Every structure is written in C-alpha cells, then in structure tokens.
C-alpha positions, 0 to 999 in steps of 0.5 A: 357813035356814043361814048362810053362813060369811061371815056369821059373820066380823065385819068391823071398819072401820078397824082397825088403821089407817084404810082397813083392814077387819079380818076378825075370826074370834073371831066364827066361833069363838064360834058353835058352828055357825060354828066347825063350819061353818068346820072342815067347809068347810076339811076339804072342800078336802082329799083325805084319800087325798093327805095324811099330815100336817096342819100348823097354824101358830101360833096360829090354824092350831092352832084349825082344823088340829087338829080337821081332823087329828082328823076325818081321823085324821091326825097334827097337827104344830105350826109355832111361834114361835122358842123355843117348842118343846122338842126339837131344831128347824130354823127359818126367818126371814121378812120382816114389814111392820116387821122379821122373824120366825122360826118353827120345827118339830121336826126329827123332826115330818115324815118324808121323803116325807110329804105335808102340808096346812098350815093357817092362818086367813088368807092375807095377804102369804104370808110366813109360809106361804112360810116354812112350806112351806120348813120342810116341804121342809127336812125332806123333806116335800112340801106338797100344799096351803096351806089357809086360811079367809080370803084377802085377795086385795088383799095378793097373798099367792098370789104368794109361794106360787106352785107350791103348791096354795093354797085358801081358803074365803072370799076378800075382794078387798081388803086 
C-alpha cells in the first residue's frame, strides 16, 4: 500500500523555538517515492493548457518547480535572492519577521501576457510569494497560480495572496 505524502514529511517539535512544529521536507526529498509523489501531486494541481511558464523561488521552489516544468515541457524561471542573478534584473523588497529581504528576477525572464505558475515548498506568512507575484506582474506576466507542497494555515499566508489562485498539497492547521 502506497504511503500518503503527509507520511513522508518529518515533523520536529519545538524547532526553531518552543511551541513550533517544524515541517521538514528533507525527508520527502530523501525518499524516491516521496519526491516523486510530491512532484506528481503538485503537478496535478496545474492545468498545463493554462500556463506558459513555471517559476521557482529560491531555493526549494527550484527543487519542485524544475521537474514540473520539465514534465509539462514549459520554460523554468528563477526568482532569487538579490545579487545572485548575472543579467539585468528587477527586484522587490518584502518584510520578514525581523527585518526585510529582497528578491529579483531577470528583466527578460517573463514576457508580457505570459501565464505563470509560481512554485515554492511552503506557504507560511505569504510575504515571499506576495513579492514574487508583484515581480511577475511588473514584467507584464499574469500569475495563474501560487503552488505549494505545504501550507501552514495558522500563519494566514493566504491573506497576503488574496485575489490569486493558491493551491497546496498538504495543509497543516497550526503554525
């Protein structure tokens, strides 16, 4: 009998601080069946006829996004932390729990009118994906889906992504 994807996710209590349950995807990646199941289930949430480009966020979005792009025969675009991309870029700052971060994308990565699915491993507070959505729109693209393996519903990330089609394979009620 096949395992469910939830059975591959390792839950670590009290990390990084007491009261938090850390949802570890390394246990998914380290198991060939778990990795295959995660990619297949994420990909099943995409209508290939409604997407032109798959975008992955640094770094775990690359792990899931690239194989999905390959399977769907779609281009794969990277959104990275500031200073990591070699050509002309545009960037967006966003708030973290303590401070800010900045991400960027190549200026020529998305063409006006292209339909984009953004892939990441985890939806927590939604700040990163909110900034990613704006980057795609700044380039004239249309975000058709924000796609995650795991969603931590208790952190209300969907609130920041209102107006977007948000899908996750696994949803945990807590933080």
